[in-house]
N, C-alpha and C positions, 0 to 999 in steps of 0.2 A: 647823478646821471643827467640832471637838467641844469647843472651849474648854479645851484641855489646857494645863497649866502646864509651861513649860520653865524651868529654873533654871541660873544661872551662879554658882558659888561661887568666890571668889578669896581668896588669901592676901596680906595687905597687905605682908608682908615681902619675898616673892620674886616676887609678881605671877603666880605659877602659878595656874591655875584648872581647874575641872572643869565639864563640862556635863552636866546630868541631864535625861533625857527630852526629847530634841529632837524635838518633834512638829510642827515647822514644815513645813507643806505648800506654802505659796505663797512666791514669790520675795521678796516684801516682808517676810515673816516671817524667812526665813533671812538676808536682808540686814541686818535689824535686829539679829539676834544677832551676826553677824560684825562689824558696825560697832561694837556695844557692846564687844566683846572687843578689837578693834583700837584704838578710841578711848581705852580705859582702859589700854592698854599691857600687856594680859594675855597669858599664854602657856598655852593649853589643853594639859593633859597626860592627861586622861581624858575619854571620852565614855561616860557611865554610863546604864544602863537599869534602871528599877525592875521592868519586866516586858516581855513581848514583843508586846503589842497594838499594832496599826498606828498608832493615834492618838498614841502616845508615841514613835514611831520614824520618822515620815515624813521628818524632816530629817537623818537619820544620813548619808546619802550626801553631802549638801551640806556637812556638817561634815568628812567625810573629804576632800572636795575642797578645802575651805578650809584645813584644819589638819593633814591627814594622819592623822586619828584614826579608829579603827575602834570600833564599839560593843562595850562590855563588859557581859555579861549572865549571869545564873545559867544554868548548863548545862542545867537542865530546861526553860528557855524558848527555847533556841536554835532548835528547830523552828518556833516561832511567829515569831521574828524573821526567819527565812529564807523565810517564806511570807506576806509583807505583801500581795502582789497577790491571793493566794488568800483572805486575810482580808477584803479589800475586797469581793470577790465575795460572801462569806458575810454580811457586815454590811450591805452596801448594794445587793447584787444587780447590781453593775457593777464593772469594774476601774478603780481610781483610778490616774491617771498619776503614779507616783512612782518615783524611782530606787531600786534595791535596792543593798545593800552587803554585803560579806562581814563575818563576825563576827570581832572581835578576840579578846580574852581571855574565856574562860569562867570565871565566878566560882563560888565555893562559900561556904558560910556561915562558914568559919573565917578568911577573908581580911580584910585592911584595905586601904583606899585612901588614899594620901597625895598631897597637893598642897602644896608648900612646907612650912610648919611645921604644917600641919593634917592631921588623920587622920579618916577616915570608917570607922566600924564597920559591918559588914554584918549585918543582922538578917533571917533568912529568914522570910517571911510568906506561905506558900502559902495559897490560898483563892480569890483572884480569878483567879490562874493558878497552876500548879504551882511555877513558879520565881520568885515574887514576892519582892522585896527591899525593905527599908527601909535608907536610908543615914543613919547617926546620927553627928553630931559632938558628942561628949560635952562637950568643952571649951567649945564655943560654945552648947551647950544647944539644938540644932536637929536636927530629924529630917525626912527627905523620904520620905513614906509612899506615894507612887504612888497606886494605886487600892485600897489596903488600908483606909486610914482617911481619911475626909473630915470636914469640919465637920458634926457631928451626924448623920453617916451613914457607910456603908461601901461598898466596891465590890461590884459584882454578882458572883454566884457561879453564874449560869446560862449563862455562856459557856464555850467550849472551855477545859478545864483548870481550871474552877471547882469548888469543893467547899465547901459551907456549914460542915460540921463542922471542916474545916481552917481556914476563915476565923475561926471562933470561937476556935480554939486560938491562931491568930496574934494576934488581938486581945488575948487574955489575956497572951500574951508581951509585947506592947507595954505593956499596962497594968502589968505587974510589972517591966518593964525600964526604961522611960522615966520619969524623975522628973516630978512634976506640973508643974513650971515649963517643961518642954520645949516649945519652939515647934514646931508641926506645920505643915509645908508639903506639902499634898496634891497629887495629880496633877490634880485639878479643883477649882475653887472657891476660896474664901478660906482664909487661914491660920487657925489656932486654937492652943490649948494643950492639953497632956495633962490639965491640971487641969479645964478646961471640959468636955472629952470624958468624963472620968470622972464628972463630975457630971450631965451632961445627955444624952450620947449613949445612946440606948436599948439599943444593942448592947454597951455596956460596963458597964451598970448591973446 
């Protein structure tokens, strides 16, 4: 309902995959994700969350039911993830009918996530929320930035857990960590590259 991007990353060698930010609220959305995974013979091994806001986590319960996965999230955003119904009341003034799930692994900034022969490095990016994470595959040159970095924009900092100064620091971290050729896959909107963002994004100039 908020045009959130869900990603499925798979390893060609082993067919293992990870799901990032399953914001699927409606049955046709969850069915499409499940069908894509099954039709391609993939085995999901991680359900990852860039942060705890409801629009990125509506579909977690469906993924747990389909594949036995529990969401993995930075420990600082666990309270947000456990309060999806309360978030809906704050955001929309009404309770959205969505299934809740228990949290799986609590992540910290020093961990890596593996699927098949692939590795995701965790880059902590507080600012949009306190426990924001970017998942970076250095070998493939791709980064999944959640609501930290968008094409020519950044995530809001006026919501619960937001902090503009921390956001600026996180953006500096990305600008100095990710090579210019890195393909950026954000939580909303189209993909971009770090090179384009460094040139044209007003928050990175």
